[in-house]
PyMOL Python script that loads the backbone (N, CA, C, O; Angstrom):
from pymol import cmd

cmd.read_pdbstr("""\
ATOM      1  N   MET A   1     113.789 107.454 134.903  1.00  0.00           N
ATOM      2  CA  MET A   1     114.028 106.635 133.563  1.00  0.00           C
ATOM      3  C   MET A   1     112.569 106.097 132.948  1.00  0.00           C
ATOM      4  O   MET A   1     111.948 105.155 133.441  1.00  0.00           O
ATOM      5  N   ARG A   2     112.297 106.578 132.218  1.00  0.00           N
ATOM      6  CA  ARG A   2     111.344 105.261 131.843  1.00  0.00           C
ATOM      7  C   ARG A   2     111.733 104.493 130.698  1.00  0.00           C
ATOM      8  O   ARG A   2     111.959 105.248 129.752  1.00  0.00           O
ATOM      9  N   THR A   3     111.891 103.333 130.428  1.00  0.00           N
ATOM     10  CA  THR A   3     111.961 102.164 129.847  1.00  0.00           C
ATOM     11  C   THR A   3     110.927 102.156 128.768  1.00  0.00           C
ATOM     12  O   THR A   3     109.760 102.118 129.157  1.00  0.00           O
ATOM     13  N   GLU A   4     111.203 102.192 127.166  1.00  0.00           N
ATOM     14  CA  GLU A   4     110.097 102.517 126.428  1.00  0.00           C
ATOM     15  C   GLU A   4     109.943 101.040 126.073  1.00  0.00           C
ATOM     16  O   GLU A   4     110.799 100.159 126.145  1.00  0.00           O
ATOM     17  N   VAL A   5     108.066 100.911 125.484  1.00  0.00           N
ATOM     18  CA  VAL A   5     107.567  99.495 125.719  1.00  0.00           C
ATOM     19  C   VAL A   5     107.513  99.121 124.391  1.00  0.00           C
ATOM     20  O   VAL A   5     107.049  99.904 123.562  1.00  0.00           O
ATOM     21  N   ASP A   6     108.166  97.393 123.891  1.00  0.00           N
ATOM     22  CA  ASP A   6     107.777  96.900 123.070  1.00  0.00           C
ATOM     23  C   ASP A   6     106.578  96.277 122.908  1.00  0.00           C
ATOM     24  O   ASP A   6     106.554  95.059 123.083  1.00  0.00           O
ATOM     25  N   ALA A   7     104.965  97.198 122.430  1.00  0.00           N
ATOM     26  CA  ALA A   7     104.468  96.250 122.718  1.00  0.00           C
ATOM     27  C   ALA A   7     104.413  94.789 121.174  1.00  0.00           C
ATOM     28  O   ALA A   7     105.118  94.530 120.199  1.00  0.00           O
ATOM     29  N   ARG A   8     103.478  94.369 121.633  1.00  0.00           N
ATOM     30  CA  ARG A   8     103.320  92.840 120.903  1.00  0.00           C
ATOM     31  C   ARG A   8     101.290  93.146 121.000  1.00  0.00           C
ATOM     32  O   ARG A   8     100.365  93.483 121.740  1.00  0.00           O
ATOM     33  N   PRO A   9     101.760  92.585 119.248  1.00  0.00           N
ATOM     34  CA  PRO A   9     100.313  92.072 119.175  1.00  0.00           C
ATOM     35  C   PRO A   9      99.095  91.795 119.653  1.00  0.00           C
ATOM     36  O   PRO A   9      98.055  92.211 119.141  1.00  0.00           O
ATOM     37  N   VAL A  10      99.167  91.044 120.708  1.00  0.00           N
ATOM     38  CA  VAL A  10      98.239  90.289 121.552  1.00  0.00           C
ATOM     39  C   VAL A  10      98.168  91.915 123.095  1.00  0.00           C
ATOM     40  O   VAL A  10      97.385  91.932 124.045  1.00  0.00           O
ATOM     41  N   ALA A  11      99.038  92.784 122.833  1.00  0.00           N
ATOM     42  CA  ALA A  11      98.567  93.960 123.841  1.00  0.00           C
ATOM     43  C   ALA A  11      98.237  94.802 123.197  1.00  0.00           C
ATOM     44  O   ALA A  11      97.993  95.834 123.823  1.00  0.00           O
ATOM     45  N   ILE A  12      98.072  94.850 121.885  1.00  0.00           N
ATOM     46  CA  ILE A  12      97.505  95.809 121.177  1.00  0.00           C
ATOM     47  C   ILE A  12      95.823  95.045 121.677  1.00  0.00           C
ATOM     48  O   ILE A  12      95.002  95.294 122.561  1.00  0.00           O
ATOM     49  N   ALA A  13      95.909  94.181 120.723  1.00  0.00           N
ATOM     50  CA  ALA A  13      94.598  93.516 120.694  1.00  0.00           C
ATOM     51  C   ALA A  13      93.635  93.542 121.618  1.00  0.00           C
ATOM     52  O   ALA A  13      92.408  93.569 121.525  1.00  0.00           O
ATOM     53  N   TYR A  14      94.502  93.530 122.685  1.00  0.00           N
ATOM     54  CA  TYR A  14      93.934  94.049 124.125  1.00  0.00           C
ATOM     55  C   TYR A  14      93.540  95.479 124.757  1.00  0.00           C
ATOM     56  O   TYR A  14      92.425  96.001 124.773  1.00  0.00           O
ATOM     57  N   ALA A  15      94.641  95.925 125.226  1.00  0.00           N
ATOM     58  CA  ALA A  15      94.072  97.112 124.544  1.00  0.00           C
ATOM     59  C   ALA A  15      93.011  98.206 123.959  1.00  0.00           C
ATOM     60  O   ALA A  15      92.581  99.260 124.429  1.00  0.00           O
ATOM     61  N   ALA A  16      92.861  97.776 123.196  1.00  0.00           N
ATOM     62  CA  ALA A  16      92.242  97.420 121.817  1.00  0.00           C
ATOM     63  C   ALA A  16      90.853  97.381 122.270  1.00  0.00           C
ATOM     64  O   ALA A  16      90.309  98.480 122.374  1.00  0.00           O
ATOM     65  N   PHE A  17      90.112  96.265 122.584  1.00  0.00           N
ATOM     66  CA  PHE A  17      89.226  95.617 123.604  1.00  0.00           C
ATOM     67  C   PHE A  17      89.094  96.377 124.453  1.00  0.00           C
ATOM     68  O   PHE A  17      88.124  97.090 124.709  1.00  0.00           O
ATOM     69  N   LEU A  18      89.490  96.340 124.658  1.00  0.00           N
ATOM     70  CA  LEU A  18      89.141  97.459 127.069  1.00  0.00           C
ATOM     71  C   LEU A  18      89.317  99.423 126.649  1.00  0.00           C
ATOM     72  O   LEU A  18      89.275 100.349 127.459  1.00  0.00           O
ATOM     73  N   GLY A  19      89.552  99.513 124.805  1.00  0.00           N
ATOM     74  CA  GLY A  19      89.163 100.631 124.608  1.00  0.00           C
ATOM     75  C   GLY A  19      87.257 100.591 123.889  1.00  0.00           C
ATOM     76  O   GLY A  19      86.387 101.406 124.198  1.00  0.00           O
ATOM     77  N   TYR A  20      87.106  99.545 123.036  1.00  0.00           N
ATOM     78  CA  TYR A  20      85.870  99.094 122.557  1.00  0.00           C
ATOM     79  C   TYR A  20      85.053  99.325 123.573  1.00  0.00           C
ATOM     80  O   TYR A  20      84.106 100.092 123.400  1.00  0.00           O
ATOM     81  N   LEU A  21      85.359  98.433 125.374  1.00  0.00           N
ATOM     82  CA  LEU A  21      84.111  98.383 125.791  1.00  0.00           C
ATOM     83  C   LEU A  21      84.350  99.498 126.915  1.00  0.00           C
ATOM     84  O   LEU A  21      83.999  99.599 128.090  1.00  0.00           O
ATOM     85  N   ALA A  22      85.042 100.230 126.109  1.00  0.00           N
ATOM     86  CA  ALA A  22      84.689 101.263 126.916  1.00  0.00           C
ATOM     87  C   ALA A  22      84.335 102.929 126.572  1.00  0.00           C
ATOM     88  O   ALA A  22      84.258 104.020 127.137  1.00  0.00           O
ATOM     89  N   GLY A  23      84.178 102.263 125.175  1.00  0.00           N
ATOM     90  CA  GLY A  23      82.919 102.785 124.508  1.00  0.00           C
ATOM     91  C   GLY A  23      84.029 103.464 122.712  1.00  0.00           C
ATOM     92  O   GLY A  23      83.410 104.252 121.998  1.00  0.00           O
ATOM     93  N   GLY A  24      84.936 103.211 122.430  1.00  0.00           N
ATOM     94  CA  GLY A  24      85.669 103.569 121.357  1.00  0.00           C
ATOM     95  C   GLY A  24      85.375 103.270 121.047  1.00  0.00           C
ATOM     96  O   GLY A  24      84.711 102.303 121.420  1.00  0.00           O
ATOM     97  N   ARG A  25      85.563 104.120 118.823  1.00  0.00           N
ATOM     98  CA  ARG A  25      85.027 102.831 118.448  1.00  0.00           C
ATOM     99  C   ARG A  25      85.995 103.770 116.474  1.00  0.00           C
ATOM    100  O   ARG A  25      86.260 104.890 116.040  1.00  0.00           O
ATOM    101  N   GLY A  26      86.110 102.379 116.057  1.00  0.00           N
ATOM    102  CA  GLY A  26      87.708 102.499 115.059  1.00  0.00           C
ATOM    103  C   GLY A  26      88.532 103.283 115.824  1.00  0.00           C
ATOM    104  O   GLY A  26      88.467 103.563 117.021  1.00  0.00           O
ATOM    105  N   LEU A  27      89.744 103.775 114.511  1.00  0.00           N
ATOM    106  CA  LEU A  27      90.921 103.821 115.451  1.00  0.00           C
ATOM    107  C   LEU A  27      90.472 104.836 117.110  1.00  0.00           C
ATOM    108  O   LEU A  27      91.543 104.726 117.707  1.00  0.00           O
ATOM    109  N   GLY A  28      89.759 105.476 117.831  1.00  0.00           N
ATOM    110  CA  GLY A  28      89.137 105.382 118.617  1.00  0.00           C
ATOM    111  C   GLY A  28      89.753 104.488 120.075  1.00  0.00           C
ATOM    112  O   GLY A  28      90.031 105.007 121.156  1.00  0.00           O
ATOM    113  N   VAL A  29      89.890 102.536 119.596  1.00  0.00           N
ATOM    114  CA  VAL A  29      89.677 101.997 120.005  1.00  0.00           C
ATOM    115  C   VAL A  29      90.480 102.073 120.652  1.00  0.00           C
ATOM    116  O   VAL A  29      90.519 101.507 121.744  1.00  0.00           O
ATOM    117  N   LEU A  30      91.519 102.908 120.115  1.00  0.00           N
ATOM    118  CA  LEU A  30      93.194 102.952 121.369  1.00  0.00           C
ATOM    119  C   LEU A  30      93.265 104.654 121.527  1.00  0.00           C
ATOM    120  O   LEU A  30      94.173 105.338 121.054  1.00  0.00           O
ATOM    121  N   ASN A  31      92.290 105.096 122.174  1.00  0.00           N
ATOM    122  CA  ASN A  31      92.078 107.013 121.934  1.00  0.00           C
ATOM    123  C   ASN A  31      91.776 105.886 124.419  1.00  0.00           C
ATOM    124  O   ASN A  31      90.756 105.589 125.041  1.00  0.00           O
ATOM    125  N   ASN A  32      92.625 105.811 124.616  1.00  0.00           N
ATOM    126  CA  ASN A  32      92.835 105.240 126.196  1.00  0.00           C
ATOM    127  C   ASN A  32      93.743 105.109 126.683  1.00  0.00           C
ATOM    128  O   ASN A  32      94.666 105.038 125.873  1.00  0.00           O
ATOM    129  N   SER A  33      94.239 104.972 128.348  1.00  0.00           N
ATOM    130  CA  SER A  33      95.054 105.238 128.748  1.00  0.00           C
ATOM    131  C   SER A  33      96.230 103.911 128.765  1.00  0.00           C
ATOM    132  O   SER A  33      97.454 103.797 128.834  1.00  0.00           O
ATOM    133  N   TRP A  34      94.800 102.845 128.638  1.00  0.00           N
ATOM    134  CA  TRP A  34      95.978 101.210 128.338  1.00  0.00           C
ATOM    135  C   TRP A  34      97.043 101.427 127.229  1.00  0.00           C
ATOM    136  O   TRP A  34      98.222 101.251 127.537  1.00  0.00           O
ATOM    137  N   SER A  35      96.583 101.956 125.416  1.00  0.00           N
ATOM    138  CA  SER A  35      97.275 102.202 125.301  1.00  0.00           C
ATOM    139  C   SER A  35      98.650 103.229 125.025  1.00  0.00           C
ATOM    140  O   SER A  35      99.690 102.968 124.420  1.00  0.00           O
ATOM    141  N   GLN A  36      98.285 104.304 125.612  1.00  0.00           N
ATOM    142  CA  GLN A  36      99.592 105.167 126.211  1.00  0.00           C
ATOM    143  C   GLN A  36      99.979 104.352 127.292  1.00  0.00           C
ATOM    144  O   GLN A  36     100.312 105.230 128.087  1.00  0.00           O
ATOM    145  N   ILE A  37     100.194 103.133 127.959  1.00  0.00           N
ATOM    146  CA  ILE A  37     100.682 102.405 129.109  1.00  0.00           C
ATOM    147  C   ILE A  37     102.080 101.910 127.703  1.00  0.00           C
ATOM    148  O   ILE A  37     103.296 101.946 127.516  1.00  0.00           O
ATOM    149  N   LEU A  38     100.773 101.481 127.035  1.00  0.00           N
ATOM    150  CA  LEU A  38     102.068 100.841 125.606  1.00  0.00           C
ATOM    151  C   LEU A  38     102.913 101.516 125.064  1.00  0.00           C
ATOM    152  O   LEU A  38     103.845 101.260 124.301  1.00  0.00           O
ATOM    153  N   GLY A  39     102.566 102.307 125.464  1.00  0.00           N
ATOM    154  CA  GLY A  39     103.712 103.552 124.020  1.00  0.00           C
ATOM    155  C   GLY A  39     102.619 103.786 122.484  1.00  0.00           C
ATOM    156  O   GLY A  39     103.310 103.789 121.465  1.00  0.00           O
ATOM    157  N   VAL A  40     101.476 103.924 122.279  1.00  0.00           N
ATOM    158  CA  VAL A  40     100.872 103.723 121.093  1.00  0.00           C
ATOM    159  C   VAL A  40     100.515 105.079 120.522  1.00  0.00           C
ATOM    160  O   VAL A  40      99.347 105.461 120.605  1.00  0.00           O
ATOM    161  N   ALA A  41     101.698 106.043 119.789  1.00  0.00           N
ATOM    162  CA  ALA A  41     101.200 107.038 119.616  1.00  0.00           C
ATOM    163  C   ALA A  41      99.825 107.184 118.985  1.00  0.00           C
ATOM    164  O   ALA A  41      99.466 106.135 118.451  1.00  0.00           O
ATOM    165  N   PRO A  42      98.785 108.369 118.873  1.00  0.00           N
ATOM    166  CA  PRO A  42      97.682 108.629 118.081  1.00  0.00           C
ATOM    167  C   PRO A  42      98.596 108.253 116.684  1.00  0.00           C
ATOM    168  O   PRO A  42      98.477 107.056 116.421  1.00  0.00           O
ATOM    169  N   GLY A  43      99.258 108.801 115.963  1.00  0.00           N
ATOM    170  CA  GLY A  43      99.316 108.090 114.998  1.00  0.00           C
ATOM    171  C   GLY A  43      99.650 107.066 114.450  1.00  0.00           C
ATOM    172  O   GLY A  43      99.192 106.611 113.402  1.00  0.00           O
ATOM    173  N   SER A  44     100.276 106.735 114.958  1.00  0.00           N
ATOM    174  CA  SER A  44     100.728 104.468 114.935  1.00  0.00           C
ATOM    175  C   SER A  44      99.882 103.752 115.544  1.00  0.00           C
ATOM    176  O   SER A  44     100.207 102.947 116.417  1.00  0.00           O
ATOM    177  N   ALA A  45      98.237 104.035 115.014  1.00  0.00           N
ATOM    178  CA  ALA A  45      96.964 103.818 116.218  1.00  0.00           C
ATOM    179  C   ALA A  45      96.948 102.756 114.553  1.00  0.00           C
ATOM    180  O   ALA A  45      97.286 101.580 114.688  1.00  0.00           O
ATOM    181  N   LEU A  46      96.667 103.109 113.504  1.00  0.00           N
ATOM    182  CA  LEU A  46      96.456 101.985 112.058  1.00  0.00           C
ATOM    183  C   LEU A  46      96.916 101.208 112.139  1.00  0.00           C
ATOM    184  O   LEU A  46      96.385 100.109 112.302  1.00  0.00           O
ATOM    185  N   GLU A  47      98.887 101.558 112.014  1.00  0.00           N
ATOM    186  CA  GLU A  47      99.950 100.421 112.228  1.00  0.00           C
ATOM    187  C   GLU A  47      99.512  99.536 113.398  1.00  0.00           C
ATOM    188  O   GLU A  47      98.508  98.841 113.244  1.00  0.00           O
ATOM    189  N   ALA A  48     100.051  99.512 114.325  1.00  0.00           N
ATOM    190  CA  ALA A  48      99.246  98.770 115.498  1.00  0.00           C
ATOM    191  C   ALA A  48      98.837  97.839 115.483  1.00  0.00           C
ATOM    192  O   ALA A  48      99.455  96.788 115.652  1.00  0.00           O
ATOM    193  N   LEU A  49      97.398  97.993 115.226  1.00  0.00           N
ATOM    194  CA  LEU A  49      95.433  97.780 114.727  1.00  0.00           C
ATOM    195  C   LEU A  49      96.423  96.576 113.590  1.00  0.00           C
ATOM    196  O   LEU A  49      96.640  95.409 113.917  1.00  0.00           O
ATOM    197  N   ARG A  50      96.809  97.079 112.526  1.00  0.00           N
ATOM    198  CA  ARG A  50      96.999  96.407 111.509  1.00  0.00           C
ATOM    199  C   ARG A  50      98.115  94.972 111.586  1.00  0.00           C
ATOM    200  O   ARG A  50      98.249  94.042 110.791  1.00  0.00           O
ATOM    201  N   GLY A  51      98.853  95.291 112.982  1.00  0.00           N
ATOM    202  CA  GLY A  51      99.916  94.260 113.320  1.00  0.00           C
ATOM    203  C   GLY A  51      98.704  93.212 114.322  1.00  0.00           C
ATOM    204  O   GLY A  51      98.474  92.025 114.093  1.00  0.00           O
ATOM    205  N   ALA A  52      98.127  93.974 115.334  1.00  0.00           N
ATOM    206  CA  ALA A  52      97.420  92.749 115.826  1.00  0.00           C
ATOM    207  C   ALA A  52      96.569  91.400 114.909  1.00  0.00           C
ATOM    208  O   ALA A  52      96.383  90.252 115.312  1.00  0.00           O
ATOM    209  N   HIS A  53      96.093  92.097 113.369  1.00  0.00           N
ATOM    210  CA  HIS A  53      95.394  92.096 112.426  1.00  0.00           C
ATOM    211  C   HIS A  53      96.138  90.561 111.661  1.00  0.00           C
ATOM    212  O   HIS A  53      95.621  89.606 111.081  1.00  0.00           O
ATOM    213  N   THR A  54      96.816  90.726 111.824  1.00  0.00           N
ATOM    214  CA  THR A  54      98.054  90.313 111.336  1.00  0.00           C
ATOM    215  C   THR A  54      97.858  88.830 111.897  1.00  0.00           C
ATOM    216  O   THR A  54      97.506  87.800 111.321  1.00  0.00           O
ATOM    217  N   GLN A  55      98.138  89.032 112.959  1.00  0.00           N
ATOM    218  CA  GLN A  55      98.161  88.077 114.107  1.00  0.00           C
ATOM    219  C   GLN A  55      96.817  87.015 113.725  1.00  0.00           C
ATOM    220  O   GLN A  55      97.057  85.821 113.548  1.00  0.00           O
ATOM    221  N   GLY A  56      95.314  87.575 113.606  1.00  0.00           N
ATOM    222  CA  GLY A  56      94.201  87.301 113.783  1.00  0.00           C
ATOM    223  C   GLY A  56      93.424  87.454 115.228  1.00  0.00           C
ATOM    224  O   GLY A  56      92.552  86.736 115.719  1.00  0.00           O
ATOM    225  N   LEU A  57      94.361  89.227 115.976  1.00  0.00           N
ATOM    226  CA  LEU A  57      93.339  88.549 117.297  1.00  0.00           C
ATOM    227  C   LEU A  57      92.221  89.712 116.740  1.00  0.00           C
ATOM    228  O   LEU A  57      91.144  89.730 117.336  1.00  0.00           O
ATOM    229  N   ILE A  58      92.350  90.328 116.035  1.00  0.00           N
ATOM    230  CA  ILE A  58      91.805  91.661 115.327  1.00  0.00           C
ATOM    231  C   ILE A  58      90.795  91.068 114.462  1.00  0.00           C
ATOM    232  O   ILE A  58      91.065  90.038 113.844  1.00  0.00           O
ATOM    233  N   ASP A  59      89.964  91.475 114.388  1.00  0.00           N
ATOM    234  CA  ASP A  59      89.094  92.030 112.340  1.00  0.00           C
ATOM    235  C   ASP A  59      89.209  93.320 111.972  1.00  0.00           C
ATOM    236  O   ASP A  59      88.707  94.192 112.680  1.00  0.00           O
ATOM    237  N   LEU A  60      89.916  93.647 110.761  1.00  0.00           N
ATOM    238  CA  LEU A  60      90.064  94.747 110.536  1.00  0.00           C
ATOM    239  C   LEU A  60      89.803  95.403 109.060  1.00  0.00           C
ATOM    240  O   LEU A  60      90.230  94.891 108.025  1.00  0.00           O
ATOM    241  N   LEU A  61      89.039  96.613 109.114  1.00  0.00           N
ATOM    242  CA  LEU A  61      88.610  96.655 107.553  1.00  0.00           C
ATOM    243  C   LEU A  61      88.751  98.094 107.920  1.00  0.00           C
ATOM    244  O   LEU A  61      88.538  98.722 108.957  1.00  0.00           O
ATOM    245  N   VAL A  62      89.252  98.462 106.536  1.00  0.00           N
ATOM    246  CA  VAL A  62      89.652 100.312 106.476  1.00  0.00           C
ATOM    247  C   VAL A  62      89.492 100.334 105.334  1.00  0.00           C
ATOM    248  O   VAL A  62      89.947  99.502 104.549  1.00  0.00           O
ATOM    249  N   ALA A  63      88.561 101.654 104.945  1.00  0.00           N
ATOM    250  CA  ALA A  63      88.398 101.621 103.648  1.00  0.00           C
ATOM    251  C   ALA A  63      88.389 103.878 103.986  1.00  0.00           C
ATOM    252  O   ALA A  63      88.072 104.782 104.759  1.00  0.00           O
ATOM    253  N   GLY A  64      88.929 103.577 102.848  1.00  0.00           N
ATOM    254  CA  GLY A  64      88.909 105.471 103.447  1.00  0.00           C
ATOM    255  C   GLY A  64      89.128 105.961 104.468  1.00  0.00           C
ATOM    256  O   GLY A  64      90.307 105.705 104.713  1.00  0.00           O
ATOM    257  N   ASN A  65      88.706 106.533 105.254  1.00  0.00           N
ATOM    258  CA  ASN A  65      88.716 107.961 106.251  1.00  0.00           C
ATOM    259  C   ASN A  65      88.341 106.513 107.571  1.00  0.00           C
ATOM    260  O   ASN A  65      88.887 106.385 108.666  1.00  0.00           O
ATOM    261  N   VAL A  66      87.112 105.494 106.871  1.00  0.00           N
ATOM    262  CA  VAL A  66      86.251 104.635 107.510  1.00  0.00           C
ATOM    263  C   VAL A  66      87.526 103.848 108.050  1.00  0.00           C
ATOM    264  O   VAL A  66      88.664 103.836 107.581  1.00  0.00           O
ATOM    265  N   VAL A  67      86.914 103.067 109.384  1.00  0.00           N
ATOM    266  CA  VAL A  67      87.745 102.003 110.372  1.00  0.00           C
ATOM    267  C   VAL A  67      87.652 101.758 111.064  1.00  0.00           C
ATOM    268  O   VAL A  67      87.943 102.519 111.987  1.00  0.00           O
ATOM    269  N   ASP A  68      87.038 100.151 111.396  1.00  0.00           N
ATOM    270  CA  ASP A  68      85.797  98.916 111.636  1.00  0.00           C
ATOM    271  C   ASP A  68      86.592  97.884 112.123  1.00  0.00           C
ATOM    272  O   ASP A  68      87.294  97.122 111.459  1.00  0.00           O
ATOM    273  N   VAL A  69      86.472  97.904 113.039  1.00  0.00           N
ATOM    274  CA  VAL A  69      87.502  97.321 114.252  1.00  0.00           C
ATOM    275  C   VAL A  69      86.328  96.151 114.711  1.00  0.00           C
ATOM    276  O   VAL A  69      85.156  96.527 114.725  1.00  0.00           O
ATOM    277  N   SER A  70      86.651  94.720 115.087  1.00  0.00           N
ATOM    278  CA  SER A  70      85.653  93.721 115.305  1.00  0.00           C
ATOM    279  C   SER A  70      87.237  93.327 116.239  1.00  0.00           C
ATOM    280  O   SER A  70      88.444  93.558 116.157  1.00  0.00           O
ATOM    281  N   PHE A  71      86.234  92.579 117.138  1.00  0.00           N
ATOM    282  CA  PHE A  71      87.376  91.048 117.804  1.00  0.00           C
ATOM    283  C   PHE A  71      86.292  89.330 118.014  1.00  0.00           C
ATOM    284  O   PHE A  71      85.417  88.849 118.733  1.00  0.00           O
ATOM    285  N   PRO A  72      86.709  89.167 117.434  1.00  0.00           N
ATOM    286  CA  PRO A  72      85.866  87.688 117.765  1.00  0.00           C
ATOM    287  C   PRO A  72      86.997  86.628 118.504  1.00  0.00           C
ATOM    288  O   PRO A  72      86.904  85.657 119.255  1.00  0.00           O
ATOM    289  N   ALA A  73      87.725  87.116 118.081  1.00  0.00           N
ATOM    290  CA  ALA A  73      88.846  86.270 119.110  1.00  0.00           C
ATOM    291  C   ALA A  73      88.866  86.178 120.795  1.00  0.00           C
ATOM    292  O   ALA A  73      89.614  85.535 121.531  1.00  0.00           O
ATOM    293  N   LEU A  74      87.366  87.382 121.215  1.00  0.00           N
ATOM    294  CA  LEU A  74      87.386  87.572 122.930  1.00  0.00           C
ATOM    295  C   LEU A  74      86.102  88.026 122.717  1.00  0.00           C
ATOM    296  O   LEU A  74      85.764  89.189 122.939  1.00  0.00           O
ATOM    297  N   GLY A  75      85.232  87.001 122.215  1.00  0.00           N
ATOM    298  CA  GLY A  75      83.778  86.979 122.290  1.00  0.00           C
ATOM    299  C   GLY A  75      82.463  87.999 121.079  1.00  0.00           C
ATOM    300  O   GLY A  75      81.353  88.513 121.219  1.00  0.00           O
ATOM    301  N   GLY A  76      83.572  87.809 119.857  1.00  0.00           N
ATOM    302  CA  GLY A  76      82.493  88.860 118.647  1.00  0.00           C
ATOM    303  C   GLY A  76      82.110  89.583 118.854  1.00  0.00           C
ATOM    304  O   GLY A  76      81.123  89.796 118.150  1.00  0.00           O
ATOM    305  N   ALA A  77      82.493  90.992 120.248  1.00  0.00           N
ATOM    306  CA  ALA A  77      82.495  92.192 120.882  1.00  0.00           C
ATOM    307  C   ALA A  77      82.794  93.235 118.993  1.00  0.00           C
ATOM    308  O   ALA A  77      83.767  92.827 118.357  1.00  0.00           O
ATOM    309  N   GLY A  78      81.997  94.362 118.364  1.00  0.00           N
ATOM    310  CA  GLY A  78      82.145  94.898 117.398  1.00  0.00           C
ATOM    311  C   GLY A  78      81.460  95.424 115.801  1.00  0.00           C
ATOM    312  O   GLY A  78      82.149  96.078 115.019  1.00  0.00           O
TER     313      GLY A  78
END
""", "prot")
cmd.dss("prot")
cmd.show_as("cartoon", "prot")
cmd.util.cbc("prot")
cmd.orient("prot")
């Protein structure tokens, strides 16, 4: 039996950063195995990123279907 993970914003930000380093962009930063381990469903990626943004861990810009994620707290990548 697998216990459901309660992923905190800092874990989401780190998973997104690892996804960025692996080549993901936009919502694709959470399309990786690290996000799967945290239980981030594809339909909840934007909500998860917004939580990390609210905590000041990432910069998130959303305009229609365009999503830009950057990581100034982790060295400015993005």
